[in-house]
N, C-alpha and C positions, 0 to 999 in steps of 0.2 A: 592112781596111787591116792590113798587115803592118808590125810595128815591131821592131828591136832594142833590147832593154830592158837597161840595165847599171845597177847599184846598188853602191854601198860605203858601209858603216857603219864608223867608226872610234871605237873608246874610247880615251881617253888617260888615265892614272893617275898621280897626283901621287907615290903609292908604289907599290911594286909588288902587283898583287892575285894571289890564289890562289884554288884550289878552285872555280873558276867553272863553273857547268852553266847553259847556255842554251836557250832556245827560239826558233828561228826562223821566221818568217813572212815570208818576203822575195819570193817566187818569183810571178809571175801564175798565177791559177788555170786549170785546165783545164774550160771549160765547155761541154760538148757543144753544137753548133749556135750558140754565141755567142763563144765564145772557144778558140783551140787552140795550146798550148804546144809548141815544140820546140827541142831543142839546149840544153836548161838545165843549170845548174851552180851549185853554192854552194861557194867557198872559203874557208878559214877558217886565219887566221895570229895565233898559234902553232898548229900541228897539234892537233887535239883528240886526247885520250887514248881517248876513246869518240866515238862517231857514231851515230845510229839515226835513223829517219824514221817518223812515222805520221801518219794523218788525224784531226784531232780532232773532235768530236761536230758541229761547223757545217761540215764538209767540208774544213776546209782543210789543205794540206799544211804539216805542221810538221816540221822538222829540229831534232832533239835532240843537243846537244854536251855535252862534258865537258872541260874544260882542267885538265890535272894540274898544268903548271909554273906556276912564277911568271912573271908579264909584266906590263911598263910600258904595253902597246899590244895591242888586240886589234882586228884588220881582217876584217870579213864582207864578202865579195865575191860579188854575183850577177849572172848574164847568163842572157839566154834571147833566141828569137825567138818572137814571138807574134803571132797572126793574128787580130785583133779584128774578127768578122763581124757584130756587132751595130750597127746604123745610130742607133738610137734608137726610142722607142715609138711604136706605130701608134695607130688611132684609140682615145678614150678609150671604154672599155665599162665601166666602173665604176658603179655605182649611188650613192644619194645616202647621204652621210654618217649621216644617221639611221638606216639600214636597216645599218649595219655591224657594228654589236655582235650583231644576229641571225646573221649571215653567220659571225662568228668564232666563235659557240657553235654553230654548225652544223659545225664542223670538229673531226671527231674523230681525225684524225692527230696524232702527237706526234713527228714526225719532226724533223728539223734545218730545215725549213723551214717548220713550222708556225707560225703567226701568234700563237700562244699565249707562244710563249718571248720574244717581243719587245714584248710590251703592258705588262708589270710592270715595276716599278723593278729596274735592275741595277746592278752594285757602282759604277759612275762616273756613272750617270744615275738619280735620284731625282727623286720629283715635286717641282715648285716652282711655287707658286699664280702669282707672276708672268709666269712662262714659259707656263704653261697658259693665263691669262686672256689674254695676247697673242697666243696661237695660237688660242684660239677666235674673237677678234674678228678676226683676218686671215682666217680660213676661212669666216666667217658667210654671207657671200653666194655661197659655191661651189655650183654644182649637183651637183656629182658628187665622190666620194672622190678621184681625181684631180686634179681642180679644184682642191679644198683644199688638197692637197698641194702643188700649184706657188703657189696663193695665199700660203701661209705661206714658201715659199723665197723668193718674191720679194718680200716685207715685209723679211723678214731682210736680204736682200742690200741694200734699202735703208738700213735702219737701223743695218746694223751694219757698223764699219770695219775691213777687213783691215790687222792691224798685226803683223808678226812678231815683235816684240820685246814685245808688252803681257801675253803669257802664258806658261806652262811646260805640259809635259805633264800636269802634276798639277791643274791650275786646274781647277776644279769649272765646271761650266755655268752654275750661278746667278749666280757672280763674273762670267765674261765677259760675261754678258747685262746684269747690272747696269751695267756700262763700255761695254757696245754696240762692244766691238773684240776681235780675236783673230785667230786663223788657222785653216785649214780644219776641223782637230780641233774647236774651239771652236763654227764655225757648224755642224758636223754634230751634235754633241750637243746644242745648244741646240735644233736643228730636231727633233732625235729626242724631246726631252723635251717637247717642246710637241705633237708628234703623238701621242705616248702618253697625255699629259694631255686630249687631246680626245677618245681613242679609238681612235687609228688604230695598229695595230702598226709599229714601225719598227726597223730594223737600222743597225748602223754599218758602212760599207763602207771598206775600206782599198786602194790602189791606185795607179796612176800617170797621169799628165796628159802628153799630147804636148808636147813642147818647142817644137814648129813649129807655129806657127798657119797655118789656113787664108788663103788668100789673101784681104787685104782685112779679116781680124779682127785685133785686138789679141791679144798674148799674153797668156795666162789665168793668174789667181794659182796659185803652187802647184806651177809648172811645173819647179822645183827641187830638189824634194823628195817623199817620198811624199805622196800626197794623199789626202784623205777625203770621202766624200758619203753619202747617206742613201739607204735602200732601205725603201718604205714598202711595207704589203699594203692593197691596196685595194678586195679582195673577190674572190669565185671567178673571174668572170668577166675580171677586168683582171690579177688576181695582183701579184706584186712588181714595182714601178717603181723605177727609181734616179734621186734628183734631186739636183743638186750646187749648195746654196746659195750657197757661195763664188763662184761663176760664174753663176749665176740660171741654170741650165739643164737640162732632162733628161740623164742619162748617155747617151752614145752610143760612136760609132768612137773619139772623142778618149780615153775614159776606159777604163783597163785594171785590171780588176779582180783584187786580191791575195787578199783574205781577207774573209771576212763573220762578225760576231758581234753581242752585244748592246750592246758598246759598245769604247771604245780598248782596253780590258783584255783582251778576247779575241782581237784582231788585231795587237797589239802588234809591229811587225818584228823585235824582239829583247826579251825578256824573260828572267828567271831571277834566280839569287842569286849571290854571290862574296863571298870574304873581302876586305875591303879597308879602310886606313885612309887618310884624307886626301880631296882632292878628285878629280874628275874630269871631263872633257869629252868631248863627242861632237861628230862632224861628220859629214855625210852629204854625198855626190855622187850624183844620178841624172842618167841620159841615156835618152830615150824618140826614138828616130831613126826616122822613117819609110823603108821601104824599097819598092823597086819591086815590083811583084807577080811571083810565080814563082819 
């Protein structure tokens, strides 16, 4: 599926800010055989005094900029064409959940995709007894690891309420879970906490969700902002699979991957530091437009 993706992130400051240095993870990832990106660009206003680019440990394309002048507003704009080649997971090849610990222990690779990085606590997702117990209960009857992942995602969808005003970017998973509400970030981080507590390595995926639903399907939550979902390691045979608990589905052609990490902190679209006094507000605009092939 071919898409035009456009994203704009604007920060407004009550008093002029200075000395800003930012890391940007705004563009879709190039994933050979799964997702191809072309005609991509990132523009920044005001113009940065320094600009560079690197690939972080998890393979995410990262643009680093420094703003030297005082500014009351900064605008980050990204645009690209992306061909999403992955339609969704095939037949389930994962084994039973009880055998997963031995499979993880047998993995000797410590590269970016190794499951070992995604099982322990991370800065924003720590073990929470209530979430672990909830996950184990949801996954108890599943015959396979992938089936257990899906069972947990479906239960969270049934029990959680999507509410765009209930949480903030810094709301911890345990708080969102206690109230059973939140946005896609909360759904994803709660599910990751549950999977890790049950022994399943799980990563946080940031990306985009198409704004035009397929014929006969309702519009999906999260279509007007960057979206988030979960990547779970289901054993050597199955590998990593992506599940979207906000919309109760495996990720496929509708889901465009931007970055992958242990939690939101690893993949935040904009992060960094600046000198500022006073309040700030942020606005986002995202368009994911399906294009004809060719």
